[in-house]
N, C-alpha and C positions, 0 to 999 in steps of 0.2 A: 601515811607516813609512819616509819617504823618508831616503835616505843623507846624514848630515850633520846630521840634526836630533837633538836631545837629547829623552829621554823627560821627561814632566811629573813634577813632584816633587809627590806627594800628603802633605799634611800632616795627622798624626792626632795630636791631642792626647793627653797621658798620660791614664791612667785616674787617675781623682779619687776615691778611697775615702770623700771626705767629702762629695761632691757628691749631689744628688737626681736620680734618674733620671726625666726629665719624661714618659717612656713608661710609667712604672710608677705604681701608686696612691700619691698623696702621703703618706697616713696610713702606710701600710706603710713607705715610704721614712724618713719621721720616725722611726718606732719602730724600723727596722733602724738608723739613725744615733745614736738614744739608747742602744740594746743596746750598739752598739760602744763607745760613750764609757764608759758604765758598766763595761764588761768590760776596758777599757784598750787597745783594738784601734787600730791606726794611729796610734800615738804620734808618729812620726816626722813624719808628714803634718800632724798636729795643730801639733806645733811649728813647721813651715815657715810654716802659716797665721798662728800667733801672732805669729812674727818679722816677717812681711810686714805685719800690722797695726801693729805697734809702730813699724815704719818710716814707714809712712804717717801716721801720728800723731804724728811726731817723738818717740817714746819710744826711748831706747837699748835696743839689744837685749842680753840676758844671754849671757854667754859660754857655750858648751854644756860640759857635763862629761863 
C-alpha cells in the first residue's frame, strides 16, 4: 500500500438470526426459524423487528420492561 493512503473499510452486516440463508435449503431454513420461534429463541431480535415494524406502520412502540 502506498504511503498516505488509508485502508479500505469492509462493511459486514451483523448476523441476522431471524433471516433465511439463501445458500441453504429454503424448507430447512423455514423449519429452523419456526423451531426457534416455538422454543423462544432470539427473543431480543424478534422484539427489535416488532418495534421496527410498529414504527413503519405508525403504531406507538411499547416501553421495554
